[in-house]
N, C-alpha and C positions, 0 to 999 in steps of 0.2 A: 684417476685412468689408468687402466691394466695395457703395460705396454706390449707388443707383440712377442712373438716367439718364446715364452715361458714353457716351454716345454722343459723337463729335465734330461738327464740322457737318457732314462729308460723309456724314454720317446713319451710319456705320460703327463698331460699336463695338473699342478698344483690343486688341489681340493678350493682353495680361493679363487684362483683365479676362474674354474668353471662355476662356483655358486656367485660371484659376482656378476657374470656375462647373463647366468640362468636371469639374476635379480634386474638388468638392464629389460632383458627382454619381459619381464612379467610390470615393469614399470612403461612401458609401451613402445619401446623403439622396437623396430622390425628387428628378425631374425637375422636378413639379411645384411644390414649396417651395420651389425655388430660384430657380426662374425666378419664380415670384410675389416671392420675397424680392428680387430684382436686379431687376424692373420690366420682363423680357422676355417673349417669348412663348412658350412650350413651344416650337411647330414651331420656334423661334431655336436654343432651347437643342438640341435635339432634330438639329438642321440640324448644328451646331459639332461636339456627340458625332461624330454619320456620320462627316466628315469627316476627322476628326482621328483617329478611328480606319483610317480609310481611306487618310490622306494623309500622317499626322503636322500639327505645328505649321505649316509655313507655307502651308497651304492655308485655316486656320480663319481667318487674317487678310485674305479675299478676301470671306470672308460674312455677311453681314447687318450 
């Protein structure tokens, strides 16, 4: 399980954190429960998912 508040000093979440969150949603967990469990906004998680689907992993590192 990922721990909450994995933000770096720059305010960005590590790529591994984002990918694990996206994979949880892809496996069928709802966006709201995953976001709440990880301490991120639904908007952020939806953005990561959208970027991942459109551009792959490399783009997600630059988001929130």
